[in-house]
Each structure stands twice: as structure tokens, then as C-alpha cells.
Backbone as a ProteinNet text record, in pm:
[ID]
protein_1_A
[PRIMARY]
XXXXXXXXXXXXXXXXXXXXXXXXXXXXXXXXXXXXXXXXXXXXXXXXXXXXXXXXXXXXXXXXXXXXXXXXXXXXXXXXXXXXXXXXXXXXXXXXXXXXXXXXXXXXXXXXXXXXXXXXXXXXXXXXXXXXXXXXXXXXXXXXXXXXXXXXXXXXXXXXXXXXXXXXXXXXXXXXXXXXXXXXXXXXXXXXXXXXXXXXXXXXXXXXXXXXXXXXXXXXXXXXXXXXXXXXXXXXXXXXXXXXXXXXXXXX
[TERTIARY]
2014.9	2127.3	2026.3	2192.8	2159.1	2056.9	2056.7	2011.7	1834.8	1835.7	1686.3	1610.6	1720.1	1616.1	1566.7	1698.1	1650	1527.9	1499.1	1397.8	1254.9	1297.3	1166.1	1128.8	1182.1	1200.9	1060.8	1016.6	902.1	782.4	693.7	568.5	459.2	399	320.6	421.1	533.1	646.5	548.2	545.2	519.7	609.9	641.3	672.6	637.9	659.2	554.6	686.4	631.2	707.6	626.8	739.6	664	777	781.1	874	947.8	1065.6	1130.1	1122.1	1062.5	1033.1	846.8	768	660.3	639.2	530.6	504	495.7	504.4	476	351.9	240.4	89.9	30.8	161.3	178.3	210	268.9	314.6	232.2	258.5	184	204.9	135.1	212.9	182.6	299.5	327.5	392.1	302	332	512	568.9	696.4	668.2	714.1	702.7	826.4	910.7	1059.6	1152	1233.3	1360.2	1476.7	1574.5	1736.5	1829.4	1868.7	1942	2082.4	2079.5	2262.5	2278.7	2191	2202.7	2158.7	2086.4	2071	1928.4	1875.7	1741.6	1640	1515	1393.1	1312.9	1193.2	1104.3	960.6	902.9	804.9	721.5	562.7	490.5	389.5	420.8	309.9	222.7	73.6	3.6	-53.6	-8.1	-36.5	-210.8	-256.3	-424.3	-441.4	-368.2	-423.5	-264.6	-298.7	-213.7	-90.3	-101.1	15.8	106.3	28.4	129.1	166.2	63.5	134.7	266.6	260.2	372.7	538.1	466.9	570.1	650.8	579.3	594.6	708	685.8	710.6	838.3	854.5	981.9	1138.8	1130.4	1321.2	1352.1	1468.5	1525.3	1530.3	1490.7	1505.7	1372.9	1362.5	1242.1	1254.2	1174.1	1166.7	1139.4	1180	1145.7	1119.4	1016.2	1019.9	968.4	1033.6	966.2	1088.8	1085.2	976.1	832.9	771.6	621.1	610.7	500.7	479	314.5	252.2	122.7	21.9	98.6	31.6	-71.5	-61.8	-129.8	-219	-314.7	-409.6	-428.8	-380.5	-446.3	-286.4	-169.3	-22.2	33	-57.1	8.8	8.4	-149.2	-176.6	-101.1	-112.7	-39.3	115	212.4	314.2	323.7	230.1	225	237.6	121.2	76.3	206.2	267.9	387.6	528	530.8	625	585.3	450.4	452.9	408.5	482.7	446.9	315.7	287.5	130.7	145.7	25.3	-5.9	-47.8	-56.9	-125.8	-179.3	-263.6	-323.1	-339.1	-277.2	-297.4	-385.7	-437.7	-555.7	-548.4	-497.4	-482.9	-591.7	-597.8	-674	-583.4	-531.7	-457.8	-343.7	-333.5	-191.5	-190.1	-274.3	-257.9	-164.2	-143	-17.1	97.8	126.3	262.8	288.4	193.4	240.1	222.2	121.3	107.6	285.3	340.7	473.6	581.5	589.7	683.1	586.4	465.1	460.9	472.1	459.5	471.7	592.7	694.7	863.6	910.7	793.3	856.7	758.1	634.8	574.7	588.7	709.2	745	865.1	950.7	1021.1	967.9	842.1	831	700.8	618.4	538.8	507.3	418.6	354.5	255.9	301.4	195.5	134.5	-3.2	-63.5	-158.8	-137.1	-222.8	-357.2	-421.8	-548	-564.6	-505.5	-454.1	-589.2	-622.9	-695.3	-625.7	-599.5	-483.9	-550.8	-669.2	-727.1	-657.7	-630.4	-591.2	-437.8	-367.2	-207.3	-147.7	-25.2	25.7	78.3	52.2	82.8	258.9	328.5	451.6	475.3	453.4	466.2	449.8	342.5	269.5	428.9	412.5	521.9	628.7	699.7	813	844.7	792.2	812	751.1	672	638.4	769.6	866.7	968.1	1061.5	1056.9	1151.5	1163.3	1010.1	990	1050.7	1015.4	1061.2	1194.9	1272.2	1414.8	1437.9	1400.4	1463	1395.6	1314.3	1246.6	1365.8	1397.4	1502.2	1646.5	1671.1	1779.2	1792.2	1645.6	1667.8	1587.2	1580.8	1510	1515.3	1539.8	1572.3	1474.1	1327.1	1204.4	1144.6	1202.4	1186.7	982	952.2	830.9	718.9	760.4	706.2	663.2	679.4	647.5	509.4	435.2	318.5	266.6	118.9	57.4	-13.1	-22.5	-108	-232.9	-358.8	-481.3	-505.5	-555.8	-614.9	-761	-830.1	-949.8	-991.5	-1148.2	-1171.6	-1293.8	-1235.3	-1320.9	-1488.5	-1472.4	-1600.7	-1692.9	-1656.7	-1759.9	-1804.9	-1937.8	-1998.8	-1973.2	-1974.3	-1898.4	-1778.6	-1695.8	-1544	-1536	-1632.3	-1619.4	-1664.8	-1731.6	-1811.3	-1685.8	-1630.5	-1519.2	-1410.8	-1392.9	-1304.4	-1330.5	-1449	-1498.8	-1482.8	-1515.9	-1513	-1375.5	-1265.3	-1130.1	-1079.6	-1130.8	-1096.2	-1155.8	-1295.2	-1341	-1328.6	-1261.3	-1208.6	-1059.4	-992.9	-835.6	-757.9	-848.7	-788	-646.6	-601.2	-487.4	-382.5	-409.7	-292.2	-307.1	-388.2	-393.8	-240.3	-128.2	-24	63.6	40.2	125.2	124.9	219.3	222.3	138.3	74.4	-2.8	-91.4	-176.2	-290.3	-263.7	-388.2	-375.7	-505.8	-516.1	-609.8	-505.8	-561.7	-502.8	-549.1	-399.5	-406.3	-375.5	-349.1	-303.6	-368.2	-441.3	-498.9	-499.4	-450.8	-456.6	-524.4	-590	-687.8	-610.5	-594	-518.7	-603.2	-687.8	-792.2	-854.4	-964.1	-995.8	-1135.9	-1183.4	-1256.5	-1354.4	-1441.9	-1571.2	-1508.8	-1430.1	-1372.7	-1347.3	-1264	-1214.3	-1335.2	-1437.8	-1585.5	-1624.1	-1643.3	-1727.9	-1647.9	-1521.2	-1387.8	-1386.1	-1377.9	-1353	-1454.6	-1587.7	-1688	-1665.7	-1646.4	-1628.9	-1512	-1407.9	-1308.9	-1343.6	-1425.9	-1441.8	-1554.4	-1636.8	-1725.8	-1662.5	-1578.4	-1514.3	-1376.8	-1301.7	-1157.5	-1204.2	-1288.8	-1305.3	-1184.7	-1091.2	-995.1	-866.5	-860.8	-768.9	-710.5	-612.1	-558.7	-604	-671.7	-664	-625.7	-568.6	-519.5	-574.1	-550.2	-662.9	-548.7	-502	-411.1	-487.9	-398.6	-463.4	-496.6	-635.8	-645.8	-710.1	-695.6	-723.9	-682.4	-716.9	-665.6	-512.6	-431.2	-262.3	-228.7	-189.3	-162.9	-24.1	-2.2	112.2	153.3	129	146.8	225.4	198.4	213.5	123.6	4.2	-114.8	-113	-85.2	-117.4	-250.1	-259.5	-314.1	-499.4	-499	-608.3	-728.6	-625.7	-685.5	-731.3	-701.1	-714.2	-794.1	-843.9	-944.4	-1039	-1107.6	-1224.7	-1293	-1398	-1446.6	-1537.4	-1511.7	-1555.9	-1678.2	-1728.7	-1862	-1887.2	-1787.9	-1768	-1763	-1722.6	-1722.3	-1581.3	-1477.3	-1321.3	-1255	-1204.1	-1167.9	-993.6	-989.5	-822.1	-768.9	-666.5	-601.4	-535.6	-582.7	-513.3	-398.1	-360.5	-182.9	-121.9	-153.1	-84.4	-112.2	-258.2	-321.1	-310.7	-302.1	-311	-381.8	-465.5	-573.3	-550	-585.4	-620.9	-646.4	-779.9	-866.1	-887.8	-951.6	-982.2	-1123.9	-1155.6	-1283.8	-1392.3
-931.1	-877.9	-679.1	-622.3	-481.8	-477.3	-471.4	-485	-509.1	-619.7	-679.6	-555.8	-553.8	-473.1	-303.3	-244.8	-150.2	-139.9	-260.4	-283.7	-262.6	-309.5	-299.3	-184.3	-89	32.9	134.3	102	130.2	105.6	204.6	171.7	58.5	-9.3	-81.5	-219.6	-249.1	-344.5	-471.6	-609.6	-701.3	-803.6	-937.3	-1054.8	-1169.5	-1290.4	-1418.8	-1519	-1555.2	-1649.8	-1809.7	-1889.7	-2025.3	-2122	-2196.2	-2286	-2334.5	-2384.5	-2458.5	-2568.8	-2661.7	-2783.6	-2793.6	-2679.6	-2703.5	-2654.3	-2700	-2680.8	-2529.6	-2494.2	-2375.4	-2319.2	-2402.3	-2330.1	-2302.6	-2335.1	-2298.5	-2143.2	-2088.7	-1972.9	-1829.3	-1746.9	-1612.3	-1487.8	-1378	-1236.3	-1171.1	-1085.4	-1021.3	-882.4	-789.6	-641.8	-672.2	-554.9	-519.1	-402.2	-429.9	-342.4	-217.1	-274.6	-178.1	-227	-150.5	-209.3	-102.5	-199.3	-108.7	-155.6	-88.6	-108.5	-166.7	-92.7	-44.1	-142.7	-265.4	-358.8	-517.7	-452.6	-591.6	-621.6	-592.2	-617.5	-586.1	-665.1	-637.3	-681.2	-560.9	-630.8	-669.9	-807.5	-862.7	-895.9	-848.4	-888.1	-972.5	-1126.8	-1218.4	-1248.7	-1251.1	-1284.8	-1412.2	-1501.4	-1655	-1684	-1748.8	-1749	-1903.3	-1967.2	-2095.9	-2170.1	-2287.1	-2386.9	-2311.1	-2230	-2178.3	-2087.2	-2007.4	-1931.9	-2015.3	-2115.4	-2205.1	-2301.5	-2321	-2426	-2273.4	-2179.1	-2089.2	-2105.7	-2074.9	-2042	-2107.5	-2241	-2345.8	-2416.9	-2350.5	-2360.5	-2326.7	-2252.9	-2240.2	-2130	-2119.9	-1942.1	-1967.6	-2067.2	-2008.3	-2045.2	-1922.1	-1925.8	-1912.1	-1946	-1893.2	-1775.1	-1652.9	-1526.2	-1517.9	-1435.5	-1432.9	-1284.6	-1218.4	-1066	-988.2	-855.3	-775.9	-744.4	-758.4	-753.8	-592	-540.8	-373	-319.8	-423.4	-384.7	-442.4	-405.3	-395	-301.7	-173.9	-11.8	4.9	4.9	68.4	207.1	243.9	427.6	488	402.5	476.3	561.9	531	629.8	750.6	759.1	948.2	985.4	893.6	958.9	986.1	906.7	952.2	1077.2	1115	1212.7	1352.9	1330.2	1427.7	1464.7	1299.8	1329.5	1428.6	1486.4	1573.5	1712.7	1740.5	1904.8	1883.7	1781.7	1766.8	1783.5	1856.7	1879.8	1774	1737.9	1616.2	1527.6	1406.6	1295.3	1247.1	1138.4	1061.1	912.2	847.4	703.2	622.8	546.4	494.6	321.1	281.5	121.3	42.5	-63.8	-191.1	-266.6	-322.1	-471.2	-493.8	-568.4	-580.8	-501.7	-417.7	-311.4	-199.4	-195.9	-116.3	-127.3	-263.6	-312.5	-209.6	-193.7	-150.1	25.4	56.9	174	260.9	154.8	218.2	245.6	168.8	167.6	291.2	316.6	442.3	549.2	543.1	655.8	716.7	630.5	641.2	727.8	708.4	795.1	939.4	933.6	1028.4	1168.8	1087.5	1203.2	1297.7	1220.2	1287.4	1453.9	1450.2	1585.6	1653	1595.3	1639.5	1585.3	1670.6	1588.5	1436.4	1348.4	1222.1	1217.4	1177.1	1151.7	1018	964.1	813.8	804.6	712.1	668	534.7	443.6	317.4	236.8	124.9	40.6	-55.2	-97.4	-182	-334	-350.1	-474.5	-591.7	-712.2	-784.3	-805.9	-716.6	-655.5	-618.7	-653.1	-646.3	-497.2	-428	-255.1	-265.6	-378.9	-358.2	-366	-418.7	-404	-258	-198.7	-68.3	20.8	26.6	135.8	129.2	-18.5	-48.7	73.1	57.6	55.9	197.9	307.1	413	467.3	425.5	455.9	438.4	358.5	366.8	467.9	496.8	593.5	736.1	743.2	880.7	913.3	801	773.7	821.2	770.7	771	926.7	964.5	1089.4	1189.9	1170.9	1276.8	1289.8	1132.6	1118.6	1185.5	1147.9	1184.7	1330.7	1351.2	1506	1617.9	1701.9	1833.5	1888.1	1844.4	1890.3	1810.9	1773.9	1674.8	1695.4	1819.9	1853.2	1772.4	1749.6	1612.5	1509.7	1498.7	1334.1	1348.4	1426.3	1424	1362.7	1281.5	1283.9	1111.3	1050.6	949.6	934.4	873.5	885.7	706.9	665.1	547.1	504.9	433	442.1	268.8	228.7	114	135.8	69.3	89.1	48.9	-87.8	-149.4	-135.6	4.9	76.6	213.5	202.3	317.8	463.4	475.9	607.1	653.7	532.2	569.5	631	529.2	594.1	736.8	766.4	893.6	1007.9	935.8	1044.5	1078.1	959.6	929.3	1048.6	1033.6	1124.2	1301.3	1328	1430.2	1468.6	1381.1	1425.2	1451.2	1429.4	1488.9	1591.2	1602.9	1708	1856.7	1824.7	1933.5	1953.8	1831.8	1856.8	1878.1	1789	1800.9	1757.8	1662.8	1574.1	1629.1	1730.3	1817.9	1952.8	1997.2	2152.5	2210.8	2154.5	2190.9	2212.8	2127.6	2158.6	2310.7	2343.8	2462.7	2487.2	2620.3	2611.1	2526.1	2498.5	2422.5	2273.6	2245.9	2150.4	2029.1	2065.6	1952.4	1853.5	1743	1619.9	1640.6	1609.9	1578.9	1461.9	1361.8	1228.5	1133.1	1033.3	992.5	807.4	725.2	585.1	488.5	419.1	325.7	192.3	166.6	-18.5	-65.9	-136.3	-224.2	-327.9	-368.4	-499.4	-403.7	-502.1	-424.8	-399.9	-429	-345.1	-216.4	-177.7	-63.7	16	-16.4	66.7	127.8	42.5	79.6	232.2	177	291.5	410.8	381.9	509.3	541	479.7	573.7	654.2	608.6	660.8	825.3	824.4	974.8	1034.7	970.9	1033.3	1140.5	1060.6	1097.1	1205.6	1234.8	1344.5	1427.6	1412.7	1531.6	1593.5	1471.1	1548.9	1483	1530.9	1493.5	1526	1601.2	1621.1	1572.8	1487.4	1396.1	1287.5	1258.6	1131.6	965.8	891.8	815.7	666.4	617.1	447.6	364.7	231.5	108.5	-3.4	-66	-203.8	-301.5	-365.5	-438.7	-587.9	-614.8	-719.8	-834.3	-834.4	-961.1	-1102.9	-1216.1	-1296.3	-1328.8	-1316.9	-1308.4	-1444.1	-1526	-1703.9	-1690.9	-1671.8	-1672	-1547.9	-1407.3	-1273.9	-1260.4	-1326.7	-1312.5	-1282	-1277.4	-1278.3	-1391.5	-1525.4	-1661.8	-1705.9	-1771.4	-1870.6	-1814.6	-1680.7	-1619	-1613.1	-1662.6	-1628.4	-1502.2	-1395	-1262.1	-1168.1	-1247.5	-1182.6	-1109.2	-1034.3	-931.1	-910.7	-891.1	-843.6	-731.7	-651	-463.3	-473.9	-340.2	-322.6	-345.1	-340.6	-342.8	-448.8	-546.6	-711.3	-759	-638.6	-660.6	-722.7	-853.1	-907.5	-882.4	-806	-807.4	-878.1	-855.9	-959.3	-820.2	-846	-728.7	-747.2	-868	-875.1	-783.5	-740.4	-670	-519.9	-528.5	-397	-321.7	-173.6	-56	60.1	92.2	202	285.9	419.5	523.9	485.6	479.2	431.6	282.6	263.7	152.6	80.6	-31.3	-31.4	-114.2
-325.7	-386.6	-379.9	-379.4	-401.9	-524.6	-639.4	-774.3	-716.6	-671.9	-670.8	-554.9	-466.3	-347.3	-418.2	-521.1	-586.6	-676.4	-713.1	-817.5	-744.8	-577.5	-511.9	-432.6	-474.1	-391.7	-436.9	-581.8	-634.8	-560.2	-515.4	-442	-560.7	-485.9	-518.4	-582.2	-521.6	-583.9	-488.5	-560.4	-490.1	-519.6	-445.7	-493.6	-505.1	-538.2	-502	-409.4	-319.4	-225.8	-218	-173.3	-160.1	-69.2	-37.1	62.4	-24.6	-50.7	-131.4	-167.3	-101.1	-154.9	-184.6	-179.4	-266.6	-396.4	-460.9	-608.1	-626.1	-748.9	-792.7	-764	-714.1	-724.2	-578.8	-473.4	-332.9	-337.4	-449.1	-429.1	-406.9	-351.2	-324.6	-302.7	-379	-379.9	-233.2	-209.5	-72.5	-119.8	-60.8	-110.6	-34.5	-82.8	-59	41.7	181.6	314.3	297.7	286	286.1	190.2	131.4	49.1	98.8	95.5	182.5	33.6	-57.5	-155.8	-96.6	-16.7	20.9	117.9	189.5	248.4	170.8	39.4	-46.4	38.4	98.5	185.1	104.1	125.7	127.1	264.8	319.4	400.9	403.4	450.8	374	504	502.6	658.4	588.7	634.3	609.9	686.7	697.5	754.3	748.1	861.7	861.5	851	752	718	715.8	619.9	537.9	517.5	441.9	375.3	346.9	276.6	182.9	269	343.5	481.5	565.6	593.4	717.3	686	534.6	507	488.2	470.1	430	567.4	667.5	827	850.1	847.7	911.9	803.7	706.1	610.5	653.2	768.7	827.2	782.9	709.1	677.5	530.2	438.9	297.3	258.1	152	66.8	-70.3	-169.3	-310.9	-311.4	-401.4	-411.7	-537	-618.7	-767.3	-787.8	-871.4	-883.5	-920.4	-971.8	-860	-992.8	-884.1	-997.1	-914.1	-1017.6	-993.6	-1009.3	-974.3	-959.1	-868.1	-741.4	-612.7	-616.3	-656.8	-614.1	-764.6	-755.6	-880.3	-847.5	-978.2	-971.6	-918.2	-917.9	-912.3	-993.4	-1139.7	-1217.9	-1213.7	-1145.2	-1143.3	-1007.7	-919.6	-775.7	-824	-910.1	-961.5	-1008.7	-1063.3	-1158.1	-1035.2	-978.3	-879.9	-788	-786.9	-677.9	-690.4	-842	-885.6	-848.9	-817.1	-775.5	-607.2	-542.4	-390.5	-328.2	-217.7	-216.4	-69.5	5.7	90.8	61.2	92.1	76.5	192.4	166.7	296.6	250.7	346.3	315.6	407.1	387.6	494.8	466.4	568.2	574.1	645.8	627.7	739.5	730.7	852.6	901.5	793.2	656.6	636.5	515.7	514	388.6	444.1	572	611	546.5	496.7	432.4	305.3	227.2	86.5	133.6	202.9	313	302.5	379.8	444.7	302.3	200.4	111.3	22.5	6	-88.6	8.4	150.9	216	214.2	216.3	197.4	42.1	-19.1	-141.2	-149.2	-97.7	-118.4	-15.8	99	171.7	146.1	11.5	-23.4	-76.9	-99.9	-130.8	-91.4	17.5	46.6	224.1	258.3	410.1	375.9	459.7	437.9	591	589.2	648.3	710.3	784.2	806.7	909.9	813.1	930.5	912.7	1013.7	1061.7	1113.4	1058.5	1136.4	1141.5	1305.9	1344.4	1370.1	1338.9	1336.7	1254.9	1286.1	1221.6	1204.7	1267.7	1241.9	1405.2	1451.7	1574.5	1560.4	1677.8	1714.8	1715.9	1742.4	1732	1564.4	1464.6	1339.6	1286.3	1341.6	1286.9	1368.3	1473.7	1554.1	1513.3	1483.6	1432.1	1289	1206.8	1066	1042.6	1162.8	1138.7	1242.8	1284.2	1345.9	1245.8	1154.9	1072.4	964	921	827.6	815.5	983.6	1043.6	1045	1076.8	1055.5	903.3	836.2	683.6	620	686.5	614.5	643.1	815.7	855.3	801.1	729.5	680.9	522	438	313.5	287.8	346.4	325.3	450.7	355.1	455.8	518.1	446.4	520.6	611.1	688.6	846.4	861.6	849	854.5	799	702.8	611.4	666.4	764.1	820.2	863.4	886.2	878.1	1033.1	1037.2	1176	1149.1	1244.8	1257.3	1324.5	1276.1	1343.8	1310.3	1458.5	1461.8	1462.8	1380.6	1372.8	1329.7	1414.2	1364.2	1265.1	1154.5	1039.2	1050.8	1138	1170.2	1209.8	1281.9	1364.4	1291.1	1295	1206.1	1273.8	1380.1	1463.9	1406	1395.4	1363.5	1209.9	1128.1	988.9	950.6	1075.2	1072.7	1111.3	1196.3	1256	1107.1	1080.2	912.8	815.2	798.2	687.1	757.2	879.6	950	972.5	962.1	984.5	828.1	741.8	601	535.2	600	557.9	611.1	767.9	819.1	816.6	790.8	752	909.2	979.3	1120.9	1146.9	1044.9	1085.9	999.7	931.8	828.4	893.9	985.6	995	1005.4	1016	1064.9	947.9	875.9	714.8	655	610.5	546.1	379.5	349	252.3	238.3	134.2	131.1	244.7	293.2	366.4	289.5	159.2	88.1	30.4	29	8.4	-147.4	-230.2	-339.5	-415.4	-300.8	-328.5	-237.3	-231.5	-136.1	-155.4	-87.5	-121.5	-24.7	-54.9	39.4	10.4	127.1	82.6	240.5	123.6	259.8	145.7	212.5	150.5	41.2	-25.3	-129.8	-101.4	-3	97.8	128.5	178.6	246.8	126.8	46.1	-74.2	-111.9	-116.2	-198.7	-93.5	45.9	83.7	165.1	155.7	192.5	69.3	-56.3	-147.2	-216.1	-190	-191.2	-126.8	-42.6	60.4	21.1	-18.2	-92.2	-224.8	-322.1	-450.2	-402.5	-322.4	-275.9	-228.5	-119.4	-36.7	-115.1	-202.1	-259.3	-409.9	-512.8	-630.4	-715.3	-684.3	-762.2	-740	-624.5	-544.9	-645	-654.6	-704.1	-638.5	-706.8	-588.2	-616	-536.7	-541.7	-443	-503.2	-416.1	-415.6	-274.4	-293.8	-450	-499.8	-546.5	-499.8	-470.6	-393.1	-465.7	-615.5	-704.9	-679.6	-705.2	-664.2	-794.3	-753.6	-814.8	-827.2	-919.9	-926	-997.8	-1111.9	-1198.1	-1219.5	-1177.3	-1175.5	-1351.4	-1405.5	-1545.7	-1679.6	-1622.1	-1734.3	-1837.9	-1736.8	-1829.8	-1798.3	-1655.9	-1592	-1601.1	-1565.5	-1607.3	-1426.6	-1340.9	-1195.5	-1188.3	-1195.6	-1174.1	-1283.9	-1386.1	-1504.5	-1471.6	-1509.2	-1476.8	-1630.9	-1618.9	-1756.9	-1723.8	-1822.8	-1771.5	-1830.7	-1819.1	-1872.5	-2037.2	-2080.2	-2217.2	-2276.9	-2204.9	-2256.2	-2238.4	-2241.2	-2245.1	-2119.5	-2135.4	-2066.2	-1995.5	-1899.2	-1842.5	-1735.7	-1752.2	-1624	-1519.9	-1401.3	-1302.5	-1236.5	-1274.7	-1242.3	-1348.1	-1453.2	-1579.4	-1571.1	-1590.4	-1621.2	-1530	-1525.2	-1427.1	-1494.7	-1393.9	-1407.1	-1325.9	-1385.9	-1294.9	-1171.9	-1181.3	-1024.9	-1063.7	-915.1	-899.4	-1014.6	-1053.3	-1165.6	-1107.7
[MASK]
++++++++++++++++++++++++++++++++++++++++++++++++++++++++++++++++++++++++++++++++++++++++++++++++++++++++++++++++++++++++++++++++++++++++++++++++++++++++++++++++++++++++++++++++++++++++++++++++++++++++++++++++++++++++++++++++++++++++++++++++++++++++++++

């Protein structure tokens, strides 16, 4: 419905999916890739990996959808705070991390430039090209400043030479040189595995220490309600937190 889709427009939104005939423990979280309140639609990208996703793929046209949940991106509060002042944003995604990147980019483009660095491994080219085109059309329709569309650069993060190239791109601002005013990114999101969040995050903190930094929430989410304990983490202070509900200024 339109109300459900409207709730899903917020960056970091996710839903839980399962096949109608499967038990509750077969549900799993999926980031919202696109939301269209006018048509009452949300778009989801699901990578078929194991039992839960295979069962969903084989179920046909009917799914059980539960949500909307908000905690798909850690650090989103600081990104939203800096969003109010415009500026330039950089979204770095690998594989299915492209899905939450699209929804985040749609919001950020309303007030500033958004550049992408994308690792296309483990995701089809058509999915990327289709939604980048949809994003470009939406930007033209929703913003008078169509120049905010930004640029896209493709790299393979698993290759050390290309990781160095990523660092060079950020340091020299090559991918945002056409932007008006300062081309220093003030918002960066890394939507990839924990390993690349650490490797690339360290580079971002060194090169852009003042930037708001967000990460995809890769915790094992099960109930989504902070009850089952599957997503718990113990901090250095000994506090037990539930990553399906708690939000942080940046990744811990």
C-alpha cells in the first residue's frame, strides 16, 4: 500500500521476508532498494544463496513482508544531520550493498552531489544500470539541480592496486571535480562486508576526518525486535547492545 511504501522511503529501511508456508524462523532481512508511494510499491533485491532465499525464490508470486524497520545503515543520524546543509556525498558499495546505496542516494541527491564507487562482483550489471538510470530520471524530476547527479566509478576492491586507486580517487577528488564549490565529501557511506568496512573506513577516516561516516548494518538480524538476541554485541565497556535496534554515529 501507499502508506507502507511511504514509510520505506527513509534511507536504511529494511523489511523481513519469508514464503507464506514457511515457519517464522525462515524470515530474513532485506534492504529496501526503491520505494514508490504513488504506486504503493517497494523494490527489493534478493541474492539467492542458501535455504531461506532458495525457498523464497521458489514460492511464486506471494510473500510475507514484515516491517518497515529503520536500522539498515549505522551512522545514518549524522549523515541526515549533514544532509540539511547540502554538500557532496560518496557512496561506496560492493555486491548487494548496492541496494541500500540506491535508496540513500535518492535522498542525498535532493540537496547535493552524490558520487558512486561500485564493486560489481556478485551482482549483475543489469541491476546496477537499471537503478542508476531510475535514479537519474528521479533526480531530474524531483530536483531543479540536475547537475547533482554525480559520477560513477567501478573498481574491484579485492585487487590491491584498485584499492589504492580508490584511495587516490578520494584524495585527489577526481570523481567530483565538476561539482560547484568545495568538492570535499562531507558524507560517506560504505555498504559492503565488515572486512571492507574496516579497510576502506580507515582510509576515509584518514583522508576525510570531518566527514559523516555510515556503514551497512551487517549484524545477524533474526526477529528485528531486540528480543531473540541473535544480533547482540558486547562493547568494550561490557554493555550488551542489540544491533537491530541500537543506532550509532558510526560503526563500532
